[in-house]
N, C-alpha and C positions, 0 to 999 in steps of 0.2 A: 254461813260464810267461814272461810278459813282465815284466821288471824295471822298476820305476818309479824314476826318478832325481830327480824334482822334484815339488814340491807341485802345480804346474800339471798335470803328467801324472796325478797321483793324482786331482785334481778331475775331469779329463776322463773318467777311467776310472769313477769313481763315478757320473757322470752317465749314462754308457752303461749301466752295470749296473742303475741304478734307474729309467731312463726307457724305457718301452716304445716310445716314438716313436724314440728314439735307436737302440735295438736293431733295430727294423724297418727303419731307413734303411740299415743295412749287411747285413741278412739279408732278402732278399725273401720267403722262405718261413719261417713260424713256426708253432708250435702254441701256442694260448693256454691259460690255466690250466684251461679246461673241456674241452680236447681238440679244439677247432675248429682246422682248418688254415686259415691265413691267407696270402694272397699280397698283398704291399704293404699289409698291415693289413686286408684285406677277406676274408671267407670265400671259399674257393676249392675247386672240384672240377675235375679235369681228367684226361685220358688222354694219356699220352706213349708213348714207345717205349723198348725196350732197344737201344742202339747199342753193343753189347758191345765191339767192337774199334775204336771210334773213335780211342782213344789207342794201343792195342797195335799197330795196323797201322803207325803212324808210328814206333813204337819198333822194329819189325822192319825197316822200310824208311824211313829218314829222308826220302827223297824223296817218299813217299806222303802227299799232302795231300788225298786224295779225300773226306775227311770234310767239307771245306769245301762241296763241292757237296751232300754228304749233308745237312748242316744247312740249306742253302738249300731243299732239297726239303721238309724238315720245316716250315720257315717257310711255304712255299707252301700246305701243308695245315693251317696253323693249329695245329700240334702243339706244345704248350707246353714240354715237357721231355724229357730223355733220361737214362736210367740207363746207366752205362758202367763198364768195368773200369779202375780208376785205378792199375794196376800191371802187371807182367808175370805171365803165367799160370804158367810154369815158373821154377825158380830161374835157369836160363840167361838168361831174359829180363830179369833184374835187373842184368846186368853193367854197363850204362851208369850205373845209379844209383850203384854203388860206385866206378866208374872216374872219372866226371865228373858229379857230381850236378847242377851248374848246367846242363849241356847236356841232361841228362835232363829237368829241369823246363822248360827252354826249349821242348822238344818238346811237353810237356803244355800249356804256356802257349798255344801256337798252337791247340790243340784247344779250349781254354777261350775264347780270343778268337773263334774261328770261331763257336762256339755263341752267345756274347754278341752278335756282330754280326748273327746271324740271329734274335735274340730268343728263343733256346731255352735254358731252364734246364738244369742238370746235377745229377745225383745220382751222385757218384762212389762206387763200391764199392771200398773201399780195399785189402782183402786178399781177393781173389776166391776162390781155391782154398785151402781150409784147410790142406793139408799144406805149402804153398809156403814160408812163413816158417820153420816148423820144419826143413824140408829145407835151407834156406839156412844155418841155424845148426847143422846136423849133429845135431839133436835129434829124438826121436820126436814124433808128433802130440800125445801127452799133455802135452807142454810147454806147450800152450795153457792148461793149468790150473795152471801154476806161475808165479806172479808174479816169482820170482827167476831165471827161466830166461833164456837168451840170446834165445829166441823173443820173450818179452815185451819185452826191452830193444830188440830191433830193431823190433818193432811200434811201440813208443813213439817211437823215433827217426824212423821213416818217417812216422808219423802226425803228429808234431810238425812235421816239414818241410812236409807237404802242407797241413795246416790253417793253419799260420802263413802260408804263401805265399798262400792263397786266402781267408782269413777275411774280407777286405773286397771280395771279387770278387762282383759282382752276379749273375753267371751261376751261381754255386754255390748250390743250393737246400737240400741236406741232406747228411748224412754217413752212409754205410753201412759196417758191418763187413766183410761178405763174402757169399758166395753159398751159402745152404742148408747151413750147417754141421750143423744138427741132424738132417738126414736120415741122418747117420752116427753118432748117439749112442745109447747104451743098447741096443745090438742084441744079443740073445741069440746070434746067429750072426755076431758081429763078425769072426771070423777069415775068414769067407767074403765080407766086404764091406770089405776093406782098400782104401785108395786105390791106384791102379795105379802102377807104377814105369816110369820112362823115364830110366835112368842117363845117357844121352847128353845129356839136358836138365837134369840136375842133381839128380834124385831119388836116393835110396839104391837099392841093388841089390835089396833085399828089405825087407819090412815084417813086423811081428809084433805080439805082445800089447801092447808099449809104445805102439803106434799106435792102440789102441782108444780111442774117445772116449766120455765121459759128459756128461750134461747139466751137471753141476757144472763140468766143465772149460770148456765153452763159456760158461757163466754167468760164470766168472772172466774169460775173455778179453773178453767183451762189456762187463762192468763196467769193466775197465781201459781199453778203447777209449773208452767213454762219458766216463769221468773225464778222460782226456787231451783229448778234444775239448772238453769243457766248461771246461777250464782255459785254453783259448785262444779258443774261439768260444762266447760265452754264449747264442746265440740260435738258430742253425740247428737244425732237427730232427735227431734221431739215430735211426737205424733199424738193424735187424739183418741184413736181406737174407734172412730165412728163408722157406722154403716153408710152405704149410699144414702144421700138425703131422701126423705120421703118425697113422693112425686109432687107434693104441694108444699114442700118445706118453706120455700121463699114467701109464698102467699100467707102461710100460717105465721111465719115470723112477723110479717108486716101488718096483717089485719085479722089473723085467726080465721081466714077463709080457706075452705078446701077447694082451691082452684088449681088445676094442673099447671105446674111451672113450665115455661118455655126452656129451650136448651140454654139460652143465655142466662136465665134466672137460675137454672141448675148450677151452672158454672159459678155464678155470683155467690150462691149459697155455699158452695165448696170453699171459696176463698173467705167468706165471712166466718165460717166455722173453723178456720185454721189461721188465726191471726199470728203475725210475727211475735215472738221468735219461733213459733211452731213452723217447722220447715219440711214436714213430711205429711202430705195429705193422705188421710186414711179413707178407705171405702171398703165395703163388703158387698160381694155380688153373689146372688143366688137366683134360681129360676124365677122367683117372685118379681125380680126386677125387670122381667120382660114386659110386664103389663103397665099400661096407663101412662108411662113416662113420655114427656116431650110431645104429647098429642099424636103419637103414632100407634098403630094397632099392636105392634110388638117391638119393644125396644131390645135390641141385641146387646150382648156383652160388648161387642165391638163399639157400639154407639156410646154406651156408658164410659168405656175406657177412653174413647176419643175425646169426649168432653172433659173428663177428669184430667187427662194429660194436657189438654189445651188450657184448662184453668191453672194447672200447676206451672206450666210455662209462663203464663201471665204473671203469676205470683212468685216465680223463681223458686219453686219448691219441688221436692220429689213426690213420687206416688207410691203408696203402699196399699195393695189390695189385701187387707189384713185377714179376710176370710173369703174363701170361695168354696163351692161344693154343691152337692145335690142330694137330698134325702132319697132313699130308694125303697120306701115302703110302697105297698101296692096302691095306696090311696094317692100317691104321687106318680104313679105310672110304673113303679117297680124298678129293678136294676137296669133294664134296657133303656128306659127314659133317662135315668141318671147318667148312664154312659154317654148318651147323646149330648147332655148338657156339658159334660167334661170335654167331649169332642169339639164343642163350640167354644168353650172357654180357652183352652190352651192356645190354639192359633190366634184367637183375638188378643190374648195377652202378649204373645210373642211379637205380634205385629204392632202393638200399641206404643211401645217405647216406655211403658211404665216400668219402674225399677224392681219392685218387690211384690210378691204375692205369697199367701200362706194357705195351704189346704186346711179345711175344717173337716174332720178333726182326727188326730192321731192318738192311739192308745188311750182312749177315754171310754171306759166300760159303761158309763152312765148312758151312752148313746149307741150301745151295741145294736139296737133294733133298726136303726135307720142311717147312721152316719159314721160310726167308729171304724177307723182304718188301722189294721195291723199288718204285719208281714205274713201272717198265717191265716187270716180270715178271708172271706169271700170278696172283700174289697181291697185285697193286697195289690191288685192291678193298679190302683190309684197311686200308690207309692212308685210303682214302675213308670207310670205316666209322668209323674213329677220328675223322676230321674231323667227320662228321655227329653222332657222339655228343657231341663237345665242344660243338658248336653247341647241342644240346639241353640240355646241362648248364648252359650260359650263360643259357638262356631256359626254365627249368623250367615245366611245365604249371601252370595256375592251380590252387591248392589244395595244391600240394606244399610 
């Protein structure tokens, strides 16, 4: 929290909290009381990219500033924003934060500056891999559900550092908890789905039942995250980073039963997993989400989006498709099958009314074999497709 030492400071703070114009001036992206996503005070829809390692590459190699050229390419394609991992993936990647916090954030400052200078907004995913902070604290993953844990204390410390540093930064569009935590919750076969271990990178040597996650644990972590953000930044959207709910997520939450959820249960799960003040519903859509959902033989992207937008309207929240894409290895049908998935996604998104989406994944060499998109590789057409979709979103057809 920011402490106020004078009546003048108090007056300024009250003006910011009570004036929508004042809030919008420091937060380019907002969600209004009806759930409409606004950019600079005007309704906005746009497609960005996941630039997953824009910061972590600099953290690994301080001399690596290749993200500067990367943001320039996004600017050239008219791509408005990027989602990125605003931390280290493994515990070992956090060493600089503990050793020299100012140097750590100086590296992040340059990433943020490069995005700003290219006119690209940023959505930092603050705690990407859910076991990482518990591992740093020597606690099991279930500590995410314990507000008195060392895990919660470190999360609050890091989150306070990053939000305080960038709360007035125009390049920062929203705050995200992490990546797809709920794909690991409420699983009847949890012992077969424990996070992997890499002791040389700071994980424990083994995991067990204390690492099982439940919805309630993630609910607790998300509420604490959102409360800390709101205590510092009163305006920017808050999102979870979640994928589309598992096809049985609601039944698993209630009874640990693998029973396919109905469309209404799917919507209910979306709202349960995005409690206030979280005001931007996150979902991730891939070809795998065609199967099993809602009791239909093939669930389309349009169906997923229709239900997500309907839930968001009910909860007066915005919608962020934080990842979409299609792997193009031969085992998944190759490049031709991937292109068909994109040809289905873009019109479905454009017709849905959802506000934001982000392509997976841009300039991420770790996934060169099946997903990485650059402006010079065989998937460069995907950037062009995003550019064209953004143009259509700016000039919707008459009658829309």
